[in-house]
Phi, psi and omega in degrees: 000349179294348177298332178297313179291326176294318178299319178299317179295321179297309182299318178300314180297313182296317179300321180297326186260345183282345179053040176082354180279145179295141182259127179268325182211147177236119179260127181238147168248119182233124179286147180300331181287349178285347178051047178271134175268109186307317181297320179293318180297316177301316179301311183289326175297321177298316181292308183293330182280354179301140179061026174233178177295346181272355183300125179082001181291143177275136178261121178251112188249121173255117179269123180265121181296152178285140178216131180241161181214148175189147175055030181076010180246140173243144179206163177258146174301160044272337182281136175258003179265139179297130179290343182268311186247349180082359178283173178285134180276159176266135179288121179262324180207156176112358177248013180292151167203100184211148170281113182282316179197164173229145178253113183245160178205171177074187181265152178293143174263002179246157177296156178301138176213154181291153175298142184287327179197172183284356183274008179298122187244022183290140173254137175250000000 
């Protein structure tokens, strides 16, 4: 059920950067360690995105495999213990959760306003 709060965060982020333009696609990078169920996330983005610029947007989800490191060795779970020293490994990849890009089109339904920050990653 945590997908509902994730969907809300996605829609909020996309709305800030879409500048009122309708969003056709939302590309996400989600790490395997986030334990996100893609179908649930798509469902909740559809629900939360109703009556927003995200309504009808396609969700493109890239799942990043988990990767751990220790003692100069990298490995994938299920083990979180270093195969060399038995210590706990550091997560190198697999805990990401980010909106990578948005595909927007059409004209804004909002008045012109300055971009909020340089991290706007919208593609037109």
